[in-house]
C-alpha positions in Angstrom: 74.5 4.7 124.8 71.9 7.0 124.9 72.7 10.7 126.1 70.7 12.4 129.0 69.7 16.1 128.3 70.9 19.0 130.5 68.7 21.9 130.2 69.6 25.4 132.1 65.9 26.6 133.6 65.2 30.6 133.7 62.5 32.8 134.6 61.7 36.1 135.1 59.0 35.4 137.0 61.0 35.0 139.9 63.8 37.4 140.0 66.9 36.8 137.7 69.4 37.9 139.8 73.2 38.1 138.2 75.0 36.2 141.0 77.0 32.9 139.3 74.3 30.2 139.0 71.6 29.0 137.2 67.4 29.1 139.0 67.1 25.5 138.2 68.8 22.3 136.0 66.6 19.8 134.4 68.6 16.6 133.6 66.9 13.8 131.9 63.3 14.0 134.0 64.4 15.6 137.8 64.8 19.3 137.6 67.0 20.5 140.6 65.9 24.2 141.8 68.5 26.6 143.6 67.7 27.8 146.4 64.6 30.5 146.0 64.2 33.9 148.5 61.3 35.7 149.5 62.7 38.5 146.6 60.2 40.2 144.8 60.7 39.8 141.2 60.4 43.9 140.1 62.5 44.8 142.8 65.3 42.2 143.4 64.8 42.8 147.2 63.0 40.7 149.8 59.2 41.4 150.5 58.8 42.9 154.0 57.5 41.8 156.5 59.6 38.8 157.8 59.5 35.2 158.2 55.4 34.8 156.9 55.7 37.0 153.4 59.1 36.4 152.5 57.6 32.2 152.6 55.2 32.9 150.5 57.3 34.3 147.9 60.0 32.4 148.1 57.2 29.9 147.4 55.7 31.5 145.0 59.4 32.1 143.1 59.4 28.7 143.8 56.6 27.7 142.0 57.7 30.2 138.9 60.8 28.4 138.2 59.1 24.5 138.0 56.6 25.4 136.1 59.3 27.1 133.7 60.3 23.3 134.1 57.7 21.6 132.7 57.1 20.5 136.4 55.1 21.9 139.5 54.8 21.2 143.2 52.4 18.0 142.9 55.8 16.9 141.7 58.2 17.6 143.9 59.6 14.9 145.6 62.6 16.4 148.2 62.3 20.4 149.2 65.4 21.9 151.8 64.8 24.7 153.8 67.1 26.9 155.3 66.0 29.2 158.3 67.7 32.4 159.5 66.0 31.2 163.3 64.6 27.6 163.9 62.1 29.8 165.8 60.3 30.8 162.7 59.5 26.8 161.8 55.6 27.2 162.6 55.3 30.5 160.9 56.9 28.8 158.1 54.6 25.5 158.4 51.6 27.6 158.0 53.0 29.0 154.7 54.0 25.8 153.3 51.3 24.0 153.4 48.9 26.5 151.7 51.1 25.0 148.9 51.9 21.9 149.8 49.0 20.8 150.4 49.0 16.7 150.5 51.6 14.2 149.9 54.0 16.3 151.3 57.8 15.9 149.7 60.3 14.6 151.8 61.8 18.0 153.5 65.0 18.6 155.5 65.2 22.1 157.3 68.1 23.6 158.7 68.7 26.5 160.8 72.0 28.5 159.4 73.8 31.8 160.5 72.8 33.9 157.3 71.1 33.4 154.4 71.7 36.2 151.5 70.3 39.8 151.3 69.5 38.8 155.4 66.6 36.6 154.4 64.6 34.8 156.9 64.4 31.7 154.9 65.8 29.9 151.3 64.5 27.1 149.7 65.6 24.6 147.0 63.7 21.7 145.6 64.0 18.2 143.4 61.2 17.9 141.1 60.4 15.7 138.4 58.8 16.5 134.8 56.2 15.0 132.7 53.9 12.9 133.5 53.9 11.1 137.1 51.8 8.9 138.9 52.0 9.1 143.0 51.3 6.3 144.9 51.1 6.0 148.8 51.3 3.3 150.5 
C-alpha cells in the first residue's frame, strides 16, 4: 500500500500564533486551512475598522497560508465562514468577491456567539495542490 503524505504548513506572513494548532495541513493533495482571522501579522491584533477590513485581512492571511502550501485561491473547493453577526454578510460578501472572482468554491456561513479576540469574521478553507483543471457544467 502506498503511503500518504501529511505536511504541516506554517508561515509568518499570516501571523503565527502560539495556540496549539497548525495554520494548515496538507494531506496528499488536499490542503486543510485552519480558521483565518483579520490579524495583522506584525502585531497579532485584529486590524481596525470592523467587518470590511477584517475580512480583507483574513482573506490575505488565507492566501498566504495557501501559497505556503503550494496552493491558491483558484484551488479552493470549500470555504467555511464564521461571522459574529449574520447582518455583516453583505459587507463580508463585498470583500469576498474581490478575492473569489469566479468559479466560486462551495461555501457555508454561520453566525456564532463569539470569535477569538472578539473578531468579526473567521474563514477556513479546503483546497487542492498541484495542477488543477476546473470544469464548469
